[in-house]
C-alpha positions as CSV (number, residue, x, y, z in Angstrom):
1,M,8.8,-38.3,13.4
2,E,8.1,-40.9,10.6
3,G,5.4,-38.4,9.2
4,V,8.2,-35.7,9.0
5,L,10.2,-37.9,7.1
6,K,7.5,-38.8,4.4
7,M,7.1,-34.9,3.9
8,N,8.8,-33.7,0.6
9,G,10.5,-30.3,0.1
10,A,7.5,-28.3,-0.8
11,E,5.3,-29.9,2.4
12,S,8.0,-28.8,4.7
13,L,7.9,-25.3,3.7
14,V,4.2,-25.1,3.6
15,R,4.2,-26.5,7.3
16,T,6.9,-23.9,8.3
17,L,4.8,-21.0,6.8
18,V,1.8,-22.4,8.9
19,E,4.0,-22.8,11.9
20,N,5.1,-19.1,11.7
21,S,1.7,-17.7,11.3
22,V,2.1,-16.9,7.3
23,E,-1.7,-17.7,6.8
24,V,-2.3,-16.7,3.6
25,C,-0.7,-17.4,0.1
26,F,-1.7,-15.0,-2.8
27,T,-1.0,-17.3,-6.2
28,N,-0.5,-17.3,-9.7
29,P,1.4,-20.8,-10.1
30,G,2.8,-22.7,-13.1
31,T,4.3,-26.4,-14.0
32,S,7.4,-25.9,-11.7
33,E,5.1,-25.1,-8.8
34,M,3.0,-28.0,-9.1
35,H,4.4,-30.0,-6.0
36,F,3.8,-26.7,-3.9
37,V,0.6,-26.1,-4.9
38,S,-0.2,-30.0,-4.0
39,A,1.3,-29.3,-0.2
40,L,-1.0,-26.3,-0.1
41,D,-3.7,-28.5,-0.7
42,K,-2.6,-31.2,1.5
43,V,-1.6,-29.1,4.4
44,P,-4.4,-27.0,6.3
45,G,-3.9,-23.7,7.4
46,V,-3.0,-21.6,4.6
47,R,-6.0,-19.9,2.7
48,C,-4.9,-19.6,-1.0
49,V,-6.0,-16.8,-3.1
50,L,-5.7,-17.0,-7.1
51,G,-4.9,-14.0,-8.9
52,L,-5.0,-14.0,-12.7
53,F,-1.8,-11.5,-13.3
54,E,1.1,-11.4,-10.9
55,G,0.9,-7.8,-10.3
56,V,-2.5,-8.6,-8.5
57,V,-0.9,-11.3,-6.4
58,T,2.1,-8.8,-5.4
59,G,-0.3,-6.1,-5.0
60,A,-2.6,-8.3,-2.7
61,A,0.2,-9.1,-0.4
62,D,1.1,-5.4,0.3
63,G,-2.2,-4.6,0.9
64,Y,-2.5,-7.6,3.3
65,Y,0.2,-6.4,5.4
66,R,-0.2,-2.8,5.8
67,I,-3.9,-4.0,7.3
68,A,-2.5,-7.6,9.0
69,D,0.7,-5.9,10.1
70,K,2.2,-9.6,9.2
71,P,3.6,-11.0,5.9
72,A,1.4,-13.2,3.3
73,S,3.2,-15.4,0.9
74,T,3.1,-15.4,-2.8
75,L,3.7,-17.9,-5.2
76,L,5.0,-16.9,-8.8
77,H,5.9,-19.0,-11.7
78,L,9.7,-18.4,-12.7
79,G,11.5,-15.4,-14.0
80,P,8.8,-13.9,-16.0
81,G,6.2,-14.4,-13.4
82,L,7.8,-12.8,-10.7
83,G,9.2,-9.9,-13.3
84,N,5.2,-9.5,-14.2
85,G,4.9,-8.7,-10.4
86,L,7.7,-6.4,-9.8
87,A,5.9,-3.0,-10.3
88,N,3.7,-3.8,-7.4
89,L,7.0,-5.4,-5.5
90,H,8.5,-2.0,-5.7
91,N,5.3,-0.2,-4.1
92,A,5.2,-2.9,-1.3
93,K,8.9,-1.9,-0.9
94,K,8.4,1.5,-0.7
95,A,5.7,1.0,1.9
96,N,8.0,-1.1,3.9
97,S,5.6,-4.0,3.5
98,G,6.7,-7.5,4.7
99,I,6.2,-10.1,1.9
100,V,7.3,-13.8,1.4
101,N,7.9,-14.7,-1.9
102,I,8.0,-17.9,-3.4
103,V,9.0,-18.1,-6.8
104,G,9.0,-21.5,-9.0
105,E,12.4,-22.6,-10.7
106,H,13.1,-25.3,-13.1
107,A,14.8,-28.4,-11.7
108,L,18.6,-27.7,-10.8
109,H,19.7,-30.3,-13.2
110,H,17.3,-28.8,-16.0
111,I,18.6,-25.0,-15.7
112,E,21.9,-25.7,-17.4
113,C,19.6,-26.9,-20.7
114,D,18.6,-23.2,-21.2
115,A,14.7,-24.3,-22.0
116,P,12.5,-21.3,-22.9
117,L,11.5,-20.2,-19.5
118,T,15.0,-20.2,-18.1
119,S,16.3,-17.1,-16.8
120,D,18.1,-15.1,-14.2
121,I,15.5,-15.2,-11.4
122,E,17.9,-13.8,-8.5
123,G,18.7,-11.1,-11.1
124,V,15.2,-10.3,-11.5
125,A,14.4,-10.6,-7.7
126,R,17.1,-8.5,-6.5
127,P,16.0,-4.9,-7.2
128,M,12.8,-5.0,-5.2
129,S,13.9,-7.8,-2.6
130,H,15.6,-7.3,0.4
131,W,16.7,-10.9,0.7
132,V,17.1,-13.4,-2.1
133,K,18.0,-16.9,-1.8
134,T,17.5,-20.2,-4.5
135,A,17.1,-23.2,-2.3
136,K,19.7,-25.8,-3.5
137,S,18.6,-28.8,-1.2
138,S,15.1,-30.0,-0.7
139,M,16.3,-31.2,2.9
140,D,17.1,-27.4,3.7
141,V,13.6,-25.6,2.3
142,S,12.1,-25.5,5.5
143,K,15.2,-23.6,7.0
144,E,15.5,-21.5,3.8
145,G,11.8,-20.6,4.2
146,A,12.3,-19.7,8.1
147,L,14.9,-17.4,7.0
148,A,12.8,-15.7,4.4
149,I,10.1,-15.3,7.1
150,E,12.6,-13.8,9.6
151,Q,13.5,-11.4,7.0
152,A,9.9,-10.3,6.2
153,Q,9.3,-9.8,9.7
154,Q,11.8,-7.2,10.2
155,S,11.2,-3.7,11.4
156,P,10.3,-2.0,8.9
157,G,8.9,-4.9,6.6
158,Q,11.2,-6.4,4.3
159,I,10.5,-8.4,1.1
160,A,12.3,-11.9,1.0
161,T,12.3,-14.2,-2.0
162,L,13.1,-17.7,-2.0
163,I,13.5,-19.3,-5.3
164,L,12.2,-22.8,-5.1
165,P,13.7,-25.2,-7.8
166,A,11.1,-28.1,-8.9
167,D,13.6,-30.9,-7.6
168,T,13.9,-29.0,-4.0
169,A,10.1,-29.2,-3.9
170,W,9.6,-32.8,-4.9
171,G,12.8,-34.4,-3.2
172,P,12.5,-35.5,0.8
173,G,12.2,-32.6,3.0
174,G,13.6,-31.8,6.4
175,E,11.7,-30.6,9.4
176,V,9.5,-27.9,10.0
177,V,11.4,-24.8,11.4
178,K,10.4,-22.0,13.8
179,A,11.4,-18.8,12.8
180,K,13.6,-16.5,14.9
181,K,11.3,-13.7,16.2
182,P,12.4,-10.3,15.0
183,A,14.3,-7.9,17.1
184,A,12.8,-5.3,19.3
185,R,12.8,-2.0,17.4
186,S,15.9,0.2,18.8
187,Q,14.9,3.1,21.0
188,I,16.0,6.4,20.8
189,S,18.0,8.4,23.6
190,E,17.4,10.7,26.2
191,Q,19.7,13.1,24.6
192,V,17.6,13.0,21.4
193,V,14.7,13.8,23.0
194,Q,16.2,16.7,24.6
195,R,17.5,18.0,21.7
196,I,14.2,17.7,19.8
197,A,12.3,19.2,22.7
198,K,14.8,22.4,22.7
199,V,14.1,22.6,18.8
200,L,10.2,22.5,19.2
201,S,10.4,24.9,22.3
202,S,12.2,27.5,19.8
203,P,10.9,30.8,18.3
204,G,9.2,30.7,14.8
205,P,7.0,28.1,12.7
206,K,7.8,24.5,13.2
207,A,6.2,21.3,12.0
208,L,6.2,17.3,12.7
209,L,6.3,15.5,9.9
210,L,5.1,12.1,10.6
211,G,5.3,8.6,8.5
212,G,5.1,5.1,8.8
213,L,3.7,3.8,12.4
214,A,3.6,7.3,13.3
215,L,0.3,7.6,11.8
216,R,-1.4,5.1,13.7
217,A,-4.2,6.9,15.8
218,E,-2.2,6.1,19.3
219,S,0.7,7.9,17.6
220,L,-1.0,10.6,16.4
221,A,-2.6,11.3,19.7
222,L,0.9,11.7,21.1
223,A,1.8,14.2,18.4
224,G,-1.4,16.2,19.0
225,Q,-0.4,16.5,22.5
226,I,3.2,17.6,21.4
227,A,1.3,20.1,19.1
228,A,-0.8,21.4,22.1
229,K,2.2,21.9,23.9
230,T,4.5,23.7,21.3
231,G,2.2,24.9,18.6
232,C,4.0,23.1,16.1
233,V,1.9,21.7,13.1
234,I,1.3,18.2,12.1
235,H,2.0,16.9,8.6
236,S,2.4,13.6,6.9
237,E,3.9,12.8,3.8
238,Y,2.3,12.9,0.5
239,N,1.7,9.0,0.3
240,N,1.3,7.2,3.6
241,A,1.3,3.3,3.7
242,R,-1.5,3.4,6.5
243,I,-2.8,6.3,8.0
244,Q,-5.8,6.2,10.8
245,R,-7.6,9.2,10.5
246,G,-11.3,10.6,10.8
247,A,-13.5,11.7,13.4
248,G,-12.0,11.3,17.0
249,R,-8.4,11.3,15.6
250,V,-5.9,13.9,15.5
251,K,-5.5,15.4,11.9
252,A,-2.2,15.0,10.0
253,K,-2.6,17.4,6.9
254,S,-0.6,15.6,3.9
255,I,2.0,17.6,1.6
256,P,0.6,18.4,-1.6
257,F,1.4,16.6,-4.8
258,S,2.3,19.6,-6.7
259,V,5.8,21.2,-6.2
260,N,4.1,24.8,-5.8
261,A,1.4,24.0,-3.3
262,A,3.8,22.0,-1.4
263,L,6.4,25.1,-1.3
264,E,3.8,27.3,-0.3
265,M,2.6,24.8,2.6
266,L,6.3,24.6,4.0
267,K,7.8,27.9,3.1
268,D,7.6,29.5,6.4
269,Y,8.7,26.7,8.6
270,K,12.1,27.2,10.6
271,H,12.2,23.5,11.6
272,I,10.7,20.4,10.3
273,V,11.2,17.2,12.7
274,L,10.7,14.0,11.1
275,V,9.0,11.2,13.1
276,G,9.1,7.9,11.0
277,A,9.4,10.3,7.6
278,K,11.8,11.3,5.1
279,K,12.8,14.8,4.0
280,P,9.9,16.2,1.9
281,V,10.8,15.8,-1.6
282,A,9.1,16.2,-5.1
283,F,7.7,13.2,-6.8
284,F,9.6,14.3,-10.0
285,G,12.1,16.6,-11.0
286,Y,11.1,19.6,-13.2
287,P,13.0,22.4,-14.8
288,N,13.7,25.3,-12.5
289,K,11.8,23.9,-9.5
290,P,13.4,22.4,-6.4
291,S,13.9,18.8,-5.6
292,Y,13.4,19.4,-1.8
293,L,10.0,21.0,-0.9
294,F,11.3,23.0,2.2
295,S,13.0,26.6,2.0
296,K,16.7,26.9,2.6
297,D,16.0,28.6,5.8
298,C,14.7,25.5,7.2
299,A,16.4,23.1,9.3
300,I,15.7,19.2,9.2
301,D,15.7,17.2,12.5
302,E,15.0,13.8,13.2
303,L,13.4,12.6,16.1
304,V,12.7,8.8,15.2
305,G,13.5,6.6,12.0
306,L,11.2,4.5,10.5
307,G,12.9,1.2,11.8
308,E,12.8,2.5,15.5
309,D,10.4,2.8,17.8
310,I,8.4,5.4,16.7
311,H,5.5,5.4,19.5
312,H,7.9,5.1,22.5
313,A,9.6,7.9,21.0
314,L,6.8,10.2,20.8
315,Q,5.9,9.2,24.5
316,M,9.6,10.3,25.4
317,L,8.8,13.7,23.8
318,V,5.6,14.2,25.3
319,E,6.8,13.4,28.9
320,H,10.0,15.6,28.6
321,L,7.9,18.5,27.3
322,G,5.4,17.8,30.3
323,A,2.4,17.5,27.5
324,S,0.6,14.2,28.7
325,K,-2.5,15.7,30.4
326,L,-2.9,18.1,27.5
327,K,-5.8,17.4,25.3
328,P,-5.2,17.2,21.3
329,V,-7.2,18.9,18.9
330,L,-9.3,15.9,17.2
331,A,-11.0,15.8,13.9
332,Q,-14.8,16.4,14.2
333,L,-17.5,14.4,12.5
334,N,-19.1,16.1,9.7
335,Q,-21.0,14.0,7.2
336,P,-22.3,16.4,4.3
337,E,-25.9,16.5,2.9
338,C,-26.6,15.0,-0.3
339,P,-24.8,17.5,-2.7
340,D,-26.3,17.9,-6.5
341,G,-25.0,18.8,-9.9
342,P,-22.1,17.9,-12.1
343,F,-19.2,16.4,-10.6
344,D,-16.4,18.1,-9.4
345,Q,-13.5,17.3,-6.8
346,A,-15.2,19.0,-4.1
347,G,-18.7,17.6,-4.7
348,I,-16.9,14.1,-5.0
349,A,-15.1,14.4,-1.7
350,K,-18.4,15.6,0.2
351,V,-20.1,12.3,-0.9
352,L,-17.1,10.2,0.3
353,T,-17.0,12.0,3.8
354,A,-20.7,11.6,4.0
355,L,-20.8,7.9,3.4
356,I,-17.1,6.4,4.5
357,P,-18.6,3.6,6.8
358,E,-17.1,3.8,10.4
359,H,-13.6,1.7,10.5
360,A,-13.9,1.2,6.7
361,I,-10.3,0.9,4.9
362,V,-9.9,3.2,1.9
363,V,-7.4,2.4,-0.7
364,D,-6.6,5.4,-2.8
365,E,-5.2,5.4,-6.3
366,S,-7.7,8.3,-7.6
367,I,-4.4,10.4,-8.4
368,T,-6.1,13.3,-10.0
369,T,-9.4,13.4,-9.3
370,G,-8.3,12.9,-5.4
371,R,-6.2,15.6,-4.9
372,D,-8.4,17.7,-3.0
373,F,-9.7,14.7,-0.9
374,D,-7.6,14.9,2.4
375,A,-9.2,18.0,3.6
376,F,-12.7,17.0,3.2
377,T,-12.3,13.2,4.4
378,M,-10.6,14.2,7.7
379,S,-13.9,14.7,8.8
380,A,-15.5,11.1,7.6
381,Q,-15.9,8.6,10.5
382,P,-13.0,7.0,11.6
383,H,-11.1,5.1,9.0
384,D,-7.9,3.8,7.8
385,W,-6.3,5.4,4.5
386,L,-3.9,3.4,2.2
387,N,-2.1,5.2,-0.6
388,L,0.1,4.5,-3.7
389,M,3.7,4.5,-2.0
390,G,5.7,3.5,-5.1
391,G,3.9,5.6,-7.7
392,S,3.6,2.4,-9.9
393,I,0.3,2.6,-11.0
394,G,-2.2,-0.3,-10.8
395,F,-2.0,-0.6,-6.9
396,A,-5.4,-0.1,-5.7
397,L,-7.2,-3.1,-6.9
398,P,-5.1,-5.5,-5.8
399,A,-4.4,-3.6,-2.6
400,A,-8.2,-4.0,-2.0
401,V,-8.3,-7.5,-2.2
402,G,-5.3,-7.9,0.2
403,A,-6.8,-5.5,2.7
404,A,-10.1,-7.4,2.2
405,I,-8.5,-10.8,3.1
406,A,-6.8,-9.4,6.1
407,A,-9.8,-7.4,7.5
408,P,-13.0,-9.4,6.3
409,N,-15.6,-7.8,8.7
410,R,-14.5,-4.1,7.6
411,T,-15.6,-2.3,4.3
412,V,-13.0,-1.9,1.8
413,L,-13.3,0.9,-0.8
414,A,-11.0,1.3,-3.6
415,L,-10.6,4.8,-5.1
416,E,-9.4,4.2,-8.7
417,G,-8.7,5.9,-12.0
418,D,-9.7,4.4,-14.8
419,G,-6.0,4.4,-16.4
420,S,-4.5,3.0,-13.3
421,A,-7.3,0.0,-13.2
422,M,-6.5,-1.1,-16.4
423,Y,-3.2,-2.4,-15.1
424,T,-4.6,-4.9,-12.9
425,L,-8.2,-5.3,-14.0
426,Q,-7.9,-8.9,-13.1
427,S,-8.6,-7.8,-9.5
428,L,-12.0,-7.8,-10.0
429,W,-12.4,-11.5,-10.7
430,T,-10.3,-12.4,-7.4
431,M,-12.9,-9.9,-5.7
432,A,-15.8,-11.9,-6.7
433,R,-14.6,-15.3,-6.6
434,E,-13.6,-14.6,-2.8
435,R,-16.8,-12.8,-2.3
436,L,-14.7,-9.9,-0.6
437,N,-16.6,-6.8,0.9
438,V,-14.7,-4.3,-1.7
439,K,-16.4,-1.2,-3.4
440,V,-14.8,-0.2,-6.1
441,I,-15.3,3.4,-7.5
442,I,-13.9,4.1,-11.0
443,F,-13.2,7.6,-11.6
444,A,-13.5,7.3,-15.5
445,N,-12.4,10.5,-17.1
446,Q,-11.1,8.6,-20.3
447,S,-7.7,9.4,-20.1
448,Y,-4.5,9.7,-18.3
449,E,-5.6,12.9,-17.1
450,I,-2.5,13.7,-14.8
451,L,-0.4,13.4,-17.3
452,K,-2.1,16.2,-19.3
453,G,-1.0,18.5,-16.5
454,E,2.5,16.9,-16.5
455,L,2.8,17.4,-20.0
456,V,2.7,21.6,-19.0
457,N,4.8,21.0,-15.7
458,V,7.8,19.4,-17.4
459,G,7.8,22.1,-19.9
460,A,7.3,19.6,-22.9
461,T,6.3,21.5,-25.7
462,G,4.1,18.7,-27.8
463,S,0.4,19.2,-27.1
464,G,-1.4,18.5,-30.9
465,E,-3.2,15.6,-31.6
466,K,-0.4,13.0,-31.6
467,A,0.7,13.7,-27.9
468,L,-2.7,14.1,-26.7
469,S,-3.7,10.9,-28.3
470,M,-1.2,8.9,-26.2
471,L,-2.7,10.2,-23.0
472,S,-6.3,9.4,-24.5
473,L,-8.6,6.2,-23.4
474,N,-11.3,6.9,-25.4
475,S,-11.8,5.5,-29.2
476,P,-12.8,2.9,-28.0
477,S,-13.9,4.0,-24.4
478,L,-13.7,1.7,-21.7
479,D,-17.2,-0.1,-20.5
480,W,-16.7,-0.4,-16.6
481,V,-19.9,-1.9,-15.9
482,G,-19.5,-4.3,-18.5
483,L,-16.0,-5.2,-17.4
484,A,-17.0,-5.7,-14.1
485,K,-20.0,-8.0,-14.9
486,S,-17.7,-10.1,-17.0
487,Q,-15.4,-10.9,-14.0
488,G,-18.8,-11.6,-11.8
489,V,-18.9,-8.0,-10.2
490,E,-22.4,-5.9,-10.3
491,G,-21.7,-2.5,-11.8
492,F,-23.4,0.9,-11.9
493,R,-22.7,3.9,-13.7
494,V,-23.4,7.2,-12.3
495,K,-23.6,10.9,-14.2
496,D,-23.9,13.2,-11.2
497,L,-23.3,13.7,-7.6
498,K,-26.7,13.3,-6.6
499,E,-26.7,9.8,-8.3
500,F,-23.5,8.9,-6.8
501,F,-24.7,9.6,-3.3
502,H,-27.6,7.4,-3.3
503,T,-25.8,4.4,-5.4
504,L,-22.7,4.6,-3.1
505,K,-25.2,4.6,-0.1
506,A,-26.9,1.4,-1.5
507,V,-23.8,-0.4,-2.2
508,I,-22.4,0.0,0.8
509,A,-25.3,-1.7,2.6
510,M,-24.7,-4.8,-0.2
511,N,-22.4,-8.0,0.4
512,G,-19.7,-8.8,-1.6
513,P,-17.9,-6.7,-4.2
514,Q,-19.8,-4.1,-6.3
515,L,-18.3,-1.5,-9.0
516,I,-19.4,2.3,-9.6
517,E,-18.3,3.7,-12.9
518,V,-18.4,7.8,-12.0
519,D,-18.7,9.1,-15.5
520,M,-16.5,12.1,-15.6
521,H,-15.4,12.0,-19.5
522,K,-16.2,16.0,-19.6
523,P,-13.3,17.7,-17.8
524,F,-13.7,19.8,-14.7
């Protein structure tokens, strides 16, 4: 007990993190957090990973949760530091990733002085947090840290932000606190199962739309049995926090980004059953196009919500339908031979399909280039695929950091556009420092390529030199090999499909992080 009484608030918080299996802290600290930094140094059990920009920190925490299925901590400096991390906290919130944010604050007596870095930290935190609390006493810091952990561990995951004034970190700390275990996911009723079974057994085209934990391999297998029994089609949402796919797994064809393509895919369905998913909706609103992507004649039914016990619900439906002995249709391994010629989307997809390592983690922010990857890569070796859930670019590089920390024995492929990569370029430095097994592929078309199409899609009339200059990344052009080298990552530039194939194959066999610049500045 004597040792406990000598702890300050910061140490009591770190020991509470350790007690509750929060094993990683992604950090970008400042003056107000120095006692917490010291406590992280003093107390064993937390791996500290430095990011040189707060968007790297928060994006890494998102990627970590998606693979580890448990929260990491962040350490951010006051309101501006938290503000710098909000874009990837937005993505994490949309992905239902649990995160424990620890945000430093001025000492309580100093806040009223309105020093330069004073801000409304709670106000900054609330839009991207499910739970926000400012510590008021150093003796209560560990208790409030345990509450933050409890919130982050909810189903689905939540973002909890604990604001830590400097004096509550340096003052005497209380005892280490064990967080309450999260409540078990609620289970659906037999009545719901009966209703959905009737829907799926009715005439006409039907679909299961899967999201969340429905996209894990075991749950996909159950969906495959349901499809085998009822003839329904299996789809996933356009973006998914994590989908387990590839050879030996049930396919879930994703709904396209393009409104027209999505409407065409879904137009004939009479029923869509949601399994941990939302109603299919367009990414943006467009003139003279619908927001929802299904026909007016299509009924939307829900089997199970995102926070409920999805796997158990699918099991109940399989049993009710008498489908437990049916074999689902599985993706077959199909690794194409080395393609040749200039870059196109299909050729790049073939290279990836051939070379994705078994049990790899693919973090995808390829946006325009990657639109057609889905159909091809379903036939690759079994792997996990992580998408940009919230649409705020600058996601893939930091999320790849977090995924690699969570699964150090797996290869991580980060598929990234050059425009998106510039938002969180500092991730490369963290990859090098931590010696992470991340293979970064930059699709360098020297423009915000997606916005060229969106200029037309939204009916905007400006397409002259001034408008196009705002969508261009040339003059000067970005040197990704040079940028990678400057941060300790070996880089390679490839100019055609054959060169890409052989370079990626060689890079996957290497240790540590590497970057491949796919030089695509000539449009398809």
